[in-house]
Predicted model as a PDB file, atoms N, CA, C, CB and O in Angstrom, pLDDT in the B-factor column:
MODEL        1                                                                  
ATOM      1  N   MET A   1      -5.201  -1.314  22.138  1.00 51.00           N  
ATOM      2  CA  MET A   1      -3.865  -0.766  22.169  1.00 51.00           C  
ATOM      3  C   MET A   1      -3.484  -0.354  20.743  1.00 51.00           C  
ATOM      4  CB  MET A   1      -2.848  -1.794  22.759  1.00 51.00           C  
ATOM      5  O   MET A   1      -3.669  -1.139  19.813  1.00 51.00           O  
ATOM      6  N   PRO A   2      -2.958   0.854  20.556  1.00 59.00           N  
ATOM      7  CA  PRO A   2      -2.579   1.289  19.215  1.00 59.00           C  
ATOM      8  C   PRO A   2      -1.383   0.501  18.701  1.00 59.00           C  
ATOM      9  CB  PRO A   2      -2.265   2.784  19.208  1.00 59.00           C  
ATOM     10  O   PRO A   2      -0.540   0.039  19.469  1.00 59.00           O  
ATOM     11  N   ILE A   3      -1.334   0.362  17.391  1.00 66.00           N  
ATOM     12  CA  ILE A   3      -0.208  -0.320  16.754  1.00 66.00           C  
ATOM     13  C   ILE A   3       0.939   0.676  16.634  1.00 66.00           C  
ATOM     14  CB  ILE A   3      -0.607  -0.899  15.348  1.00 66.00           C  
ATOM     15  O   ILE A   3       0.749   1.801  16.173  1.00 66.00           O  
ATOM     16  N   THR A   4       2.129   0.254  17.051  1.00 73.00           N  
ATOM     17  CA  THR A   4       3.303   1.100  16.964  1.00 73.00           C  
ATOM     18  C   THR A   4       4.120   0.682  15.755  1.00 73.00           C  
ATOM     19  CB  THR A   4       4.146   1.020  18.258  1.00 73.00           C  
ATOM     20  O   THR A   4       4.450  -0.492  15.593  1.00 73.00           O  
ATOM     21  N   SER A   5       4.445   1.653  14.905  1.00 81.00           N  
ATOM     22  CA  SER A   5       5.225   1.382  13.711  1.00 81.00           C  
ATOM     23  C   SER A   5       6.693   1.655  13.958  1.00 81.00           C  
ATOM     24  CB  SER A   5       4.724   2.214  12.544  1.00 81.00           C  
ATOM     25  O   SER A   5       7.051   2.542  14.732  1.00 81.00           O  
ATOM     26  N   LYS A   6       7.533   0.892  13.299  1.00 89.00           N  
ATOM     27  CA  LYS A   6       8.965   1.154  13.401  1.00 89.00           C  
ATOM     28  C   LYS A   6       9.389   2.286  12.471  1.00 89.00           C  
ATOM     29  CB  LYS A   6       9.758  -0.110  13.083  1.00 89.00           C  
ATOM     30  O   LYS A   6      10.553   2.689  12.466  1.00 89.00           O  
ATOM     31  N   TYR A   7       8.446   2.795  11.687  1.00 90.00           N  
ATOM     32  CA  TYR A   7       8.723   3.889  10.752  1.00 90.00           C  
ATOM     33  C   TYR A   7       8.114   5.175  11.291  1.00 90.00           C  
ATOM     34  CB  TYR A   7       8.165   3.570   9.332  1.00 90.00           C  
ATOM     35  O   TYR A   7       7.016   5.165  11.848  1.00 90.00           O  
ATOM     36  N   SER A   8       8.818   6.265  11.126  1.00 92.00           N  
ATOM     37  CA  SER A   8       8.300   7.537  11.616  1.00 92.00           C  
ATOM     38  C   SER A   8       7.135   7.999  10.742  1.00 92.00           C  
ATOM     39  CB  SER A   8       9.415   8.607  11.643  1.00 92.00           C  
ATOM     40  O   SER A   8       7.086   7.721   9.544  1.00 92.00           O  
ATOM     41  N   ASN A   9       6.201   8.708  11.369  1.00 92.00           N  
ATOM     42  CA  ASN A   9       5.079   9.274  10.615  1.00 92.00           C  
ATOM     43  C   ASN A   9       5.577  10.195   9.518  1.00 92.00           C  
ATOM     44  CB  ASN A   9       4.131  10.034  11.545  1.00 92.00           C  
ATOM     45  O   ASN A   9       5.007  10.229   8.427  1.00 92.00           O  
ATOM     46  N   GLU A  10       6.642  10.946   9.799  1.00 94.00           N  
ATOM     47  CA  GLU A  10       7.184  11.865   8.808  1.00 94.00           C  
ATOM     48  C   GLU A  10       7.666  11.131   7.565  1.00 94.00           C  
ATOM     49  CB  GLU A  10       8.320  12.670   9.407  1.00 94.00           C  
ATOM     50  O   GLU A  10       7.407  11.568   6.444  1.00 94.00           O  
ATOM     51  N   LYS A  11       8.370  10.012   7.760  1.00 94.00           N  
ATOM     52  CA  LYS A  11       8.877   9.236   6.625  1.00 94.00           C  
ATOM     53  C   LYS A  11       7.715   8.679   5.808  1.00 94.00           C  
ATOM     54  CB  LYS A  11       9.791   8.086   7.113  1.00 94.00           C  
ATOM     55  O   LYS A  11       7.722   8.763   4.580  1.00 94.00           O  
ATOM     56  N   VAL A  12       6.721   8.113   6.485  1.00 93.00           N  
ATOM     57  CA  VAL A  12       5.561   7.543   5.807  1.00 93.00           C  
ATOM     58  C   VAL A  12       4.823   8.629   5.026  1.00 93.00           C  
ATOM     59  CB  VAL A  12       4.612   6.868   6.825  1.00 93.00           C  
ATOM     60  O   VAL A  12       4.488   8.436   3.857  1.00 93.00           O  
ATOM     61  N   GLU A  13       4.572   9.762   5.663  1.00 95.00           N  
ATOM     62  CA  GLU A  13       3.847  10.851   5.005  1.00 95.00           C  
ATOM     63  C   GLU A  13       4.612  11.398   3.806  1.00 95.00           C  
ATOM     64  CB  GLU A  13       3.572  11.975   5.996  1.00 95.00           C  
ATOM     65  O   GLU A  13       4.001  11.748   2.797  1.00 95.00           O  
ATOM     66  N   GLN A  14       5.934  11.477   3.897  1.00 97.00           N  
ATOM     67  CA  GLN A  14       6.724  11.982   2.769  1.00 97.00           C  
ATOM     68  C   GLN A  14       6.643  11.026   1.573  1.00 97.00           C  
ATOM     69  CB  GLN A  14       8.197  12.183   3.192  1.00 97.00           C  
ATOM     70  O   GLN A  14       6.509  11.468   0.432  1.00 97.00           O  
ATOM     71  N   ILE A  15       6.724   9.739   1.831  1.00 97.00           N  
ATOM     72  CA  ILE A  15       6.626   8.766   0.731  1.00 97.00           C  
ATOM     73  C   ILE A  15       5.242   8.820   0.104  1.00 97.00           C  
ATOM     74  CB  ILE A  15       6.928   7.334   1.232  1.00 97.00           C  
ATOM     75  O   ILE A  15       5.117   8.777  -1.120  1.00 97.00           O  
ATOM     76  N   ILE A  16       4.202   8.913   0.924  1.00 96.00           N  
ATOM     77  CA  ILE A  16       2.835   9.021   0.398  1.00 96.00           C  
ATOM     78  C   ILE A  16       2.712  10.263  -0.479  1.00 96.00           C  
ATOM     79  CB  ILE A  16       1.799   9.073   1.554  1.00 96.00           C  
ATOM     80  O   ILE A  16       2.140  10.199  -1.568  1.00 96.00           O  
ATOM     81  N   THR A  17       3.238  11.377  -0.018  1.00 97.00           N  
ATOM     82  CA  THR A  17       3.194  12.611  -0.801  1.00 97.00           C  
ATOM     83  C   THR A  17       3.927  12.439  -2.122  1.00 97.00           C  
ATOM     84  CB  THR A  17       3.801  13.773  -0.009  1.00 97.00           C  
ATOM     85  O   THR A  17       3.443  12.890  -3.160  1.00 97.00           O  
ATOM     86  N   ASP A  18       5.082  11.796  -2.096  1.00 98.00           N  
ATOM     87  CA  ASP A  18       5.848  11.568  -3.325  1.00 98.00           C  
ATOM     88  C   ASP A  18       5.067  10.712  -4.323  1.00 98.00           C  
ATOM     89  CB  ASP A  18       7.186  10.898  -2.998  1.00 98.00           C  
ATOM     90  O   ASP A  18       5.057  10.995  -5.520  1.00 98.00           O  
ATOM     91  N   VAL A  19       4.417   9.667  -3.820  1.00 97.00           N  
ATOM     92  CA  VAL A  19       3.636   8.786  -4.697  1.00 97.00           C  
ATOM     93  C   VAL A  19       2.451   9.549  -5.290  1.00 97.00           C  
ATOM     94  CB  VAL A  19       3.137   7.536  -3.919  1.00 97.00           C  
ATOM     95  O   VAL A  19       2.185   9.452  -6.488  1.00 97.00           O  
ATOM     96  N   PHE A  20       1.739  10.310  -4.450  1.00 97.00           N  
ATOM     97  CA  PHE A  20       0.628  11.122  -4.956  1.00 97.00           C  
ATOM     98  C   PHE A  20       1.105  12.105  -6.018  1.00 97.00           C  
ATOM     99  CB  PHE A  20      -0.048  11.880  -3.808  1.00 97.00           C  
ATOM    100  O   PHE A  20       0.424  12.317  -7.022  1.00 97.00           O  
ATOM    101  N   ASP A  21       2.276  12.707  -5.800  1.00 98.00           N  
ATOM    102  CA  ASP A  21       2.817  13.655  -6.778  1.00 98.00           C  
ATOM    103  C   ASP A  21       3.038  12.987  -8.135  1.00 98.00           C  
ATOM    104  CB  ASP A  21       4.135  14.254  -6.266  1.00 98.00           C  
ATOM    105  O   ASP A  21       2.741  13.574  -9.175  1.00 98.00           O  
ATOM    106  N   VAL A  22       3.557  11.769  -8.122  1.00 98.00           N  
ATOM    107  CA  VAL A  22       3.784  11.037  -9.378  1.00 98.00           C  
ATOM    108  C   VAL A  22       2.450  10.737 -10.060  1.00 98.00           C  
ATOM    109  CB  VAL A  22       4.563   9.718  -9.113  1.00 98.00           C  
ATOM    110  O   VAL A  22       2.316  10.911 -11.271  1.00 98.00           O  
ATOM    111  N   LEU A  23       1.462  10.285  -9.279  1.00 98.00           N  
ATOM    112  CA  LEU A  23       0.150   9.989  -9.865  1.00 98.00           C  
ATOM    113  C   LEU A  23      -0.483  11.252 -10.452  1.00 98.00           C  
ATOM    114  CB  LEU A  23      -0.785   9.372  -8.806  1.00 98.00           C  
ATOM    115  O   LEU A  23      -1.078  11.206 -11.528  1.00 98.00           O  
ATOM    116  N   GLU A  24      -0.357  12.364  -9.755  1.00 98.00           N  
ATOM    117  CA  GLU A  24      -0.893  13.625 -10.270  1.00 98.00           C  
ATOM    118  C   GLU A  24      -0.147  14.065 -11.528  1.00 98.00           C  
ATOM    119  CB  GLU A  24      -0.809  14.720  -9.197  1.00 98.00           C  
ATOM    120  O   GLU A  24      -0.757  14.556 -12.478  1.00 98.00           O  
ATOM    121  N   LYS A  25       1.165  13.888 -11.529  1.00 98.00           N  
ATOM    122  CA  LYS A  25       1.978  14.255 -12.694  1.00 98.00           C  
ATOM    123  C   LYS A  25       1.483  13.530 -13.942  1.00 98.00           C  
ATOM    124  CB  LYS A  25       3.466  13.928 -12.444  1.00 98.00           C  
ATOM    125  O   LYS A  25       1.497  14.091 -15.038  1.00 98.00           O  
ATOM    126  N   HIS A  26       1.051  12.298 -13.776  1.00 98.00           N  
ATOM    127  CA  HIS A  26       0.576  11.489 -14.902  1.00 98.00           C  
ATOM    128  C   HIS A  26      -0.936  11.567 -15.071  1.00 98.00           C  
ATOM    129  CB  HIS A  26       0.993  10.041 -14.715  1.00 98.00           C  
ATOM    130  O   HIS A  26      -1.514  10.845 -15.883  1.00 98.00           O  
ATOM    131  N   ASP A  27      -1.576  12.448 -14.300  1.00 98.00           N  
ATOM    132  CA  ASP A  27      -3.020  12.652 -14.382  1.00 98.00           C  
ATOM    133  C   ASP A  27      -3.780  11.322 -14.287  1.00 98.00           C  
ATOM    134  CB  ASP A  27      -3.376  13.370 -15.689  1.00 98.00           C  
ATOM    135  O   ASP A  27      -4.714  11.062 -15.044  1.00 98.00           O  
ATOM    136  N   ALA A  28      -3.345  10.490 -13.327  1.00 98.00           N  
ATOM    137  CA  ALA A  28      -3.937   9.165 -13.159  1.00 98.00           C  
ATOM    138  C   ALA A  28      -5.321   9.287 -12.520  1.00 98.00           C  
ATOM    139  CB  ALA A  28      -3.020   8.262 -12.298  1.00 98.00           C  
ATOM    140  O   ALA A  28      -5.496   9.961 -11.505  1.00 98.00           O  
ATOM    141  N   SER A  29      -6.283   8.633 -13.128  1.00 98.00           N  
ATOM    142  CA  SER A  29      -7.626   8.570 -12.549  1.00 98.00           C  
ATOM    143  C   SER A  29      -7.580   7.689 -11.304  1.00 98.00           C  
ATOM    144  CB  SER A  29      -8.666   8.022 -13.584  1.00 98.00           C  
ATOM    145  O   SER A  29      -6.588   7.001 -11.061  1.00 98.00           O  
ATOM    146  N   ALA A  30      -8.649   7.711 -10.522  1.00 97.00           N  
ATOM    147  CA  ALA A  30      -8.722   6.853  -9.337  1.00 97.00           C  
ATOM    148  C   ALA A  30      -8.586   5.384  -9.740  1.00 97.00           C  
ATOM    149  CB  ALA A  30     -10.053   7.084  -8.576  1.00 97.00           C  
ATOM    150  O   ALA A  30      -7.890   4.616  -9.075  1.00 97.00           O  
ATOM    151  N   GLU A  31      -9.249   4.999 -10.821  1.00 98.00           N  
ATOM    152  CA  GLU A  31      -9.178   3.608 -11.282  1.00 98.00           C  
ATOM    153  C   GLU A  31      -7.747   3.213 -11.632  1.00 98.00           C  
ATOM    154  CB  GLU A  31     -10.089   3.401 -12.497  1.00 98.00           C  
ATOM    155  O   GLU A  31      -7.277   2.150 -11.226  1.00 98.00           O  
ATOM    156  N   LEU A  32      -7.048   4.074 -12.392  1.00 98.00           N  
ATOM    157  CA  LEU A  32      -5.666   3.782 -12.776  1.00 98.00           C  
ATOM    158  C   LEU A  32      -4.754   3.771 -11.557  1.00 98.00           C  
ATOM    159  CB  LEU A  32      -5.164   4.809 -13.800  1.00 98.00           C  
ATOM    160  O   LEU A  32      -3.895   2.898 -11.435  1.00 98.00           O  
ATOM    161  N   ALA A  33      -4.931   4.730 -10.655  1.00 98.00           N  
ATOM    162  CA  ALA A  33      -4.100   4.796  -9.455  1.00 98.00           C  
ATOM    163  C   ALA A  33      -4.265   3.536  -8.615  1.00 98.00           C  
ATOM    164  CB  ALA A  33      -4.453   6.037  -8.623  1.00 98.00           C  
ATOM    165  O   ALA A  33      -3.278   2.988  -8.124  1.00 98.00           O  
ATOM    166  N   LEU A  34      -5.502   3.071  -8.444  1.00 97.00           N  
ATOM    167  CA  LEU A  34      -5.736   1.848  -7.667  1.00 97.00           C  
ATOM    168  C   LEU A  34      -5.142   0.629  -8.358  1.00 97.00           C  
ATOM    169  CB  LEU A  34      -7.234   1.638  -7.442  1.00 97.00           C  
ATOM    170  O   LEU A  34      -4.604  -0.260  -7.697  1.00 97.00           O  
ATOM    171  N   MET A  35      -5.234   0.582  -9.680  1.00 98.00           N  
ATOM    172  CA  MET A  35      -4.638  -0.526 -10.428  1.00 98.00           C  
ATOM    173  C   MET A  35      -3.120  -0.537 -10.227  1.00 98.00           C  
ATOM    174  CB  MET A  35      -4.985  -0.418 -11.938  1.00 98.00           C  
ATOM    175  O   MET A  35      -2.524  -1.591 -10.004  1.00 98.00           O  
ATOM    176  N   ILE A  36      -2.507   0.633 -10.306  1.00 97.00           N  
ATOM    177  CA  ILE A  36      -1.064   0.746 -10.113  1.00 97.00           C  
ATOM    178  C   ILE A  36      -0.671   0.334  -8.700  1.00 97.00           C  
ATOM    179  CB  ILE A  36      -0.596   2.178 -10.394  1.00 97.00           C  
ATOM    180  O   ILE A  36       0.280  -0.425  -8.511  1.00 97.00           O  
ATOM    181  N   MET A  37      -1.408   0.837  -7.704  1.00 96.00           N  
ATOM    182  CA  MET A  37      -1.086   0.505  -6.321  1.00 96.00           C  
ATOM    183  C   MET A  37      -1.257  -0.998  -6.057  1.00 96.00           C  
ATOM    184  CB  MET A  37      -1.970   1.317  -5.364  1.00 96.00           C  
ATOM    185  O   MET A  37      -0.472  -1.599  -5.323  1.00 96.00           O  
ATOM    186  N   GLY A  38      -2.274  -1.586  -6.654  1.00 96.00           N  
ATOM    187  CA  GLY A  38      -2.468  -3.033  -6.519  1.00 96.00           C  
ATOM    188  C   GLY A  38      -1.322  -3.814  -7.135  1.00 96.00           C  
ATOM    189  O   GLY A  38      -0.853  -4.802  -6.570  1.00 96.00           O  
ATOM    190  N   ASN A  39      -0.871  -3.357  -8.313  1.00 97.00           N  
ATOM    191  CA  ASN A  39       0.261  -4.023  -8.960  1.00 97.00           C  
ATOM    192  C   ASN A  39       1.530  -3.875  -8.139  1.00 97.00           C  
ATOM    193  CB  ASN A  39       0.481  -3.461 -10.362  1.00 97.00           C  
ATOM    194  O   ASN A  39       2.324  -4.811  -8.046  1.00 97.00           O  
ATOM    195  N   ILE A  40       1.726  -2.708  -7.544  1.00 97.00           N  
ATOM    196  CA  ILE A  40       2.896  -2.506  -6.687  1.00 97.00           C  
ATOM    197  C   ILE A  40       2.837  -3.455  -5.488  1.00 97.00           C  
ATOM    198  CB  ILE A  40       2.977  -1.031  -6.207  1.00 97.00           C  
ATOM    199  O   ILE A  40       3.831  -4.103  -5.158  1.00 97.00           O  
ATOM    200  N   ALA A  41       1.676  -3.539  -4.837  1.00 97.00           N  
ATOM    201  CA  ALA A  41       1.530  -4.436  -3.687  1.00 97.00           C  
ATOM    202  C   ALA A  41       1.810  -5.881  -4.091  1.00 97.00           C  
ATOM    203  CB  ALA A  41       0.117  -4.318  -3.084  1.00 97.00           C  
ATOM    204  O   ALA A  41       2.509  -6.602  -3.379  1.00 97.00           O  
ATOM    205  N   THR A  42       1.270  -6.303  -5.223  1.00 97.00           N  
ATOM    206  CA  THR A  42       1.498  -7.668  -5.710  1.00 97.00           C  
ATOM    207  C   THR A  42       2.977  -7.911  -5.982  1.00 97.00           C  
ATOM    208  CB  THR A  42       0.682  -7.927  -6.984  1.00 97.00           C  
ATOM    209  O   THR A  42       3.518  -8.948  -5.598  1.00 97.00           O  
ATOM    210  N   ASN A  43       3.630  -6.961  -6.641  1.00 98.00           N  
ATOM    211  CA  ASN A  43       5.047  -7.125  -6.954  1.00 98.00           C  
ATOM    212  C   ASN A  43       5.897  -7.202  -5.685  1.00 98.00           C  
ATOM    213  CB  ASN A  43       5.528  -5.973  -7.834  1.00 98.00           C  
ATOM    214  O   ASN A  43       6.831  -8.001  -5.613  1.00 98.00           O  
ATOM    215  N   ILE A  44       5.581  -6.381  -4.688  1.00 97.00           N  
ATOM    216  CA  ILE A  44       6.336  -6.414  -3.432  1.00 97.00           C  
ATOM    217  C   ILE A  44       6.140  -7.753  -2.729  1.00 97.00           C  
ATOM    218  CB  ILE A  44       5.903  -5.256  -2.506  1.00 97.00           C  
ATOM    219  O   ILE A  44       7.103  -8.358  -2.258  1.00 97.00           O  
ATOM    220  N   ILE A  45       4.907  -8.209  -2.660  1.00 97.00           N  
ATOM    221  CA  ILE A  45       4.633  -9.496  -2.001  1.00 97.00           C  
ATOM    222  C   ILE A  45       5.357 -10.623  -2.726  1.00 97.00           C  
ATOM    223  CB  ILE A  45       3.109  -9.781  -1.959  1.00 97.00           C  
ATOM    224  O   ILE A  45       5.995 -11.457  -2.085  1.00 97.00           O  
ATOM    225  N   ASN A  46       5.269 -10.659  -4.053  1.00 98.00           N  
ATOM    226  CA  ASN A  46       5.907 -11.736  -4.816  1.00 98.00           C  
ATOM    227  C   ASN A  46       7.430 -11.682  -4.759  1.00 98.00           C  
ATOM    228  CB  ASN A  46       5.458 -11.678  -6.255  1.00 98.00           C  
ATOM    229  O   ASN A  46       8.087 -12.722  -4.793  1.00 98.00           O  
ATOM    230  N   ALA A  47       7.998 -10.476  -4.672  1.00 98.00           N  
ATOM    231  CA  ALA A  47       9.458 -10.338  -4.694  1.00 98.00           C  
ATOM    232  C   ALA A  47      10.091 -10.452  -3.314  1.00 98.00           C  
ATOM    233  CB  ALA A  47       9.835  -9.016  -5.304  1.00 98.00           C  
ATOM    234  O   ALA A  47      11.214 -10.939  -3.186  1.00 98.00           O  
ATOM    235  N   ASP A  48       9.378 -10.008  -2.279  1.00 97.00           N  
ATOM    236  CA  ASP A  48      10.019  -9.858  -0.976  1.00 97.00           C  
ATOM    237  C   ASP A  48       9.468 -10.727   0.142  1.00 97.00           C  
ATOM    238  CB  ASP A  48       9.924  -8.466  -0.564  1.00 97.00           C  
ATOM    239  O   ASP A  48      10.017 -10.733   1.244  1.00 97.00           O  
ATOM    240  N   VAL A  49       8.408 -11.449  -0.118  1.00 97.00           N  
ATOM    241  CA  VAL A  49       7.804 -12.302   0.912  1.00 97.00           C  
ATOM    242  C   VAL A  49       8.015 -13.764   0.510  1.00 97.00           C  
ATOM    243  CB  VAL A  49       6.269 -11.980   1.097  1.00 97.00           C  
ATOM    244  O   VAL A  49       7.763 -14.129  -0.639  1.00 97.00           O  
ATOM    245  N   PRO A  50       8.471 -14.597   1.438  1.00 98.00           N  
ATOM    246  CA  PRO A  50       8.641 -16.015   1.117  1.00 98.00           C  
ATOM    247  C   PRO A  50       7.329 -16.630   0.605  1.00 98.00           C  
ATOM    248  CB  PRO A  50       9.139 -16.784   2.356  1.00 98.00           C  
ATOM    249  O   PRO A  50       6.245 -16.291   1.079  1.00 98.00           O  
ATOM    250  N   ALA A  51       7.447 -17.521  -0.352  1.00 97.00           N  
ATOM    251  CA  ALA A  51       6.273 -18.098  -1.028  1.00 97.00           C  
ATOM    252  C   ALA A  51       5.243 -18.650  -0.046  1.00 97.00           C  
ATOM    253  CB  ALA A  51       6.712 -19.206  -1.973  1.00 97.00           C  
ATOM    254  O   ALA A  51       4.041 -18.490  -0.262  1.00 97.00           O  
ATOM    255  N   GLY A  52       5.681 -19.278   0.999  1.00 97.00           N  
ATOM    256  CA  GLY A  52       4.764 -19.876   1.964  1.00 97.00           C  
ATOM    257  C   GLY A  52       3.973 -18.869   2.785  1.00 97.00           C  
ATOM    258  O   GLY A  52       2.994 -19.232   3.437  1.00 97.00           O  
ATOM    259  N   GLN A  53       4.385 -17.615   2.760  1.00 98.00           N  
ATOM    260  CA  GLN A  53       3.714 -16.593   3.558  1.00 98.00           C  
ATOM    261  C   GLN A  53       2.920 -15.603   2.717  1.00 98.00           C  
ATOM    262  CB  GLN A  53       4.723 -15.850   4.382  1.00 98.00           C  
ATOM    263  O   GLN A  53       2.217 -14.756   3.268  1.00 98.00           O  
ATOM    264  N   ARG A  54       3.017 -15.690   1.406  1.00 98.00           N  
ATOM    265  CA  ARG A  54       2.408 -14.689   0.524  1.00 98.00           C  
ATOM    266  C   ARG A  54       0.901 -14.582   0.676  1.00 98.00           C  
ATOM    267  CB  ARG A  54       2.733 -15.006  -0.899  1.00 98.00           C  
ATOM    268  O   ARG A  54       0.363 -13.479   0.762  1.00 98.00           O  
ATOM    269  N   LYS A  55       0.216 -15.717   0.708  1.00 97.00           N  
ATOM    270  CA  LYS A  55      -1.247 -15.676   0.803  1.00 97.00           C  
ATOM    271  C   LYS A  55      -1.682 -15.028   2.112  1.00 97.00           C  
ATOM    272  CB  LYS A  55      -1.839 -17.096   0.691  1.00 97.00           C  
ATOM    273  O   LYS A  55      -2.591 -14.198   2.124  1.00 97.00           O  
ATOM    274  N   ALA A  56      -1.038 -15.402   3.212  1.00 97.00           N  
ATOM    275  CA  ALA A  56      -1.395 -14.840   4.520  1.00 97.00           C  
ATOM    276  C   ALA A  56      -1.121 -13.336   4.559  1.00 97.00           C  
ATOM    277  CB  ALA A  56      -0.610 -15.550   5.645  1.00 97.00           C  
ATOM    278  O   ALA A  56      -1.927 -12.576   5.096  1.00 97.00           O  
ATOM    279  N   ILE A  57      -0.011 -12.906   4.003  1.00 97.00           N  
ATOM    280  CA  ILE A  57       0.315 -11.477   3.974  1.00 97.00           C  
ATOM    281  C   ILE A  57      -0.697 -10.728   3.123  1.00 97.00           C  
ATOM    282  CB  ILE A  57       1.744 -11.250   3.432  1.00 97.00           C  
ATOM    283  O   ILE A  57      -1.154  -9.651   3.508  1.00 97.00           O  
ATOM    284  N   ALA A  58      -1.050 -11.282   1.978  1.00 97.00           N  
ATOM    285  CA  ALA A  58      -2.039 -10.636   1.104  1.00 97.00           C  
ATOM    286  C   ALA A  58      -3.389 -10.520   1.815  1.00 97.00           C  
ATOM    287  CB  ALA A  58      -2.197 -11.428  -0.217  1.00 97.00           C  
ATOM    288  O   ALA A  58      -4.064  -9.496   1.700  1.00 97.00           O  
ATOM    289  N   GLU A  59      -3.781 -11.554   2.540  1.00 97.00           N  
ATOM    290  CA  GLU A  59      -5.045 -11.509   3.273  1.00 97.00           C  
ATOM    291  C   GLU A  59      -5.004 -10.461   4.380  1.00 97.00           C  
ATOM    292  CB  GLU A  59      -5.367 -12.883   3.865  1.00 97.00           C  
ATOM    293  O   GLU A  59      -5.974  -9.728   4.572  1.00 97.00           O  
ATOM    294  N   LYS A  60      -3.896 -10.382   5.108  1.00 96.00           N  
ATOM    295  CA  LYS A  60      -3.754  -9.376   6.166  1.00 96.00           C  
ATOM    296  C   LYS A  60      -3.760  -7.968   5.571  1.00 96.00           C  
ATOM    297  CB  LYS A  60      -2.454  -9.611   6.968  1.00 96.00           C  
ATOM    298  O   LYS A  60      -4.344  -7.047   6.143  1.00 96.00           O  
ATOM    299  N   PHE A  61      -3.113  -7.811   4.431  1.00 95.00           N  
ATOM    300  CA  PHE A  61      -3.087  -6.520   3.747  1.00 95.00           C  
ATOM    301  C   PHE A  61      -4.502  -6.113   3.344  1.00 95.00           C  
ATOM    302  CB  PHE A  61      -2.167  -6.576   2.504  1.00 95.00           C  
ATOM    303  O   PHE A  61      -4.906  -4.969   3.553  1.00 95.00           O  
ATOM    304  N   ALA A  62      -5.249  -7.045   2.771  1.00 96.00           N  
ATOM    305  CA  ALA A  62      -6.631  -6.758   2.350  1.00 96.00           C  
ATOM    306  C   ALA A  62      -7.506  -6.414   3.558  1.00 96.00           C  
ATOM    307  CB  ALA A  62      -7.228  -7.969   1.587  1.00 96.00           C  
ATOM    308  O   ALA A  62      -8.327  -5.499   3.486  1.00 96.00           O  
ATOM    309  N   GLN A  63      -7.339  -7.131   4.651  1.00 95.00           N  
ATOM    310  CA  GLN A  63      -8.110  -6.839   5.865  1.00 95.00           C  
ATOM    311  C   GLN A  63      -7.762  -5.459   6.418  1.00 95.00           C  
ATOM    312  CB  GLN A  63      -7.854  -7.913   6.934  1.00 95.00           C  
ATOM    313  O   GLN A  63      -8.646  -4.703   6.822  1.00 95.00           O  
ATOM    314  N   ALA A  64      -6.480  -5.141   6.432  1.00 93.00           N  
ATOM    315  CA  ALA A  64      -6.055  -3.826   6.920  1.00 93.00           C  
ATOM    316  C   ALA A  64      -6.620  -2.720   6.052  1.00 93.00           C  
ATOM    317  CB  ALA A  64      -4.528  -3.732   6.960  1.00 93.00           C  
ATOM    318  O   ALA A  64      -7.048  -1.687   6.567  1.00 93.00           O  
ATOM    319  N   LEU A  65      -6.627  -2.919   4.752  1.00 93.00           N  
ATOM    320  CA  LEU A  65      -7.192  -1.934   3.833  1.00 93.00           C  
ATOM    321  C   LEU A  65      -8.672  -1.745   4.112  1.00 93.00           C  
ATOM    322  CB  LEU A  65      -6.973  -2.361   2.373  1.00 93.00           C  
ATOM    323  O   LEU A  65      -9.149  -0.612   4.166  1.00 93.00           O  
ATOM    324  N   GLN A  66      -9.403  -2.829   4.289  1.00 95.00           N  
ATOM    325  CA  GLN A  66     -10.828  -2.734   4.544  1.00 95.00           C  
ATOM    326  C   GLN A  66     -11.143  -1.996   5.842  1.00 95.00           C  
ATOM    327  CB  GLN A  66     -11.428  -4.110   4.584  1.00 95.00           C  
ATOM    328  O   GLN A  66     -12.156  -1.301   5.929  1.00 95.00           O  
ATOM    329  N   THR A  67     -10.290  -2.140   6.840  1.00 94.00           N  
ATOM    330  CA  THR A  67     -10.562  -1.460   8.106  1.00 94.00           C  
ATOM    331  C   THR A  67     -10.342   0.047   8.020  1.00 94.00           C  
ATOM    332  CB  THR A  67      -9.691  -2.038   9.198  1.00 94.00           C  
ATOM    333  O   THR A  67     -10.827   0.791   8.873  1.00 94.00           O  
ATOM    334  N   THR A  68      -9.618   0.503   7.005  1.00 93.00           N  
ATOM    335  CA  THR A  68      -9.341   1.936   6.877  1.00 93.00           C  
ATOM    336  C   THR A  68     -10.332   2.667   5.976  1.00 93.00           C  
ATOM    337  CB  THR A  68      -7.950   2.135   6.345  1.00 93.00           C  
ATOM    338  O   THR A  68     -10.311   3.896   5.898  1.00 93.00           O  
ATOM    339  N   ILE A  69     -11.199   1.920   5.298  1.00 93.00           N  
ATOM    340  CA  ILE A  69     -12.169   2.530   4.385  1.00 93.00           C  
ATOM    341  C   ILE A  69     -13.303   3.145   5.187  1.00 93.00           C  
ATOM    342  CB  ILE A  69     -12.718   1.487   3.377  1.00 93.00           C  
ATOM    343  O   ILE A  69     -13.873   2.504   6.071  1.00 93.00           O  
ATOM    344  N   LYS A  70     -13.626   4.391   4.872  1.00 90.00           N  
ATOM    345  CA  LYS A  70     -14.717   5.094   5.556  1.00 90.00           C  
ATOM    346  C   LYS A  70     -16.029   4.770   4.887  1.00 90.00           C  
ATOM    347  CB  LYS A  70     -14.482   6.617   5.562  1.00 90.00           C  
ATOM    348  O   LYS A  70     -16.108   4.705   3.660  1.00 90.00           O  
ATOM    349  N   ASP A  71     -17.070   4.566   5.691  1.00 86.00           N  
ATOM    350  CA  ASP A  71     -18.408   4.290   5.156  1.00 86.00           C  
ATOM    351  C   ASP A  71     -19.063   5.553   4.680  1.00 86.00           C  
ATOM    352  CB  ASP A  71     -19.285   3.617   6.200  1.00 86.00           C  
ATOM    353  O   ASP A  71     -20.195   5.518   4.197  1.00 86.00           O  
TER     354      ASP A  71                                                      
ENDMDL                                                                          
END                                                                             
């Protein structure tokens, strides 16, 4: 069964485009972009997720990322 998001595809795609535009504006390499995105994910988890749930959320995030990587 597909996962249904509470966010519209249009909203998600627009935010992704905005983030890519900022990275391109700063001529960020893939390594720098991934470092930045990792720091953003860490900051969001630490700021917005209760301490007792942070490890589980980080693990789920990492698993979700791995499932989207193409071989």
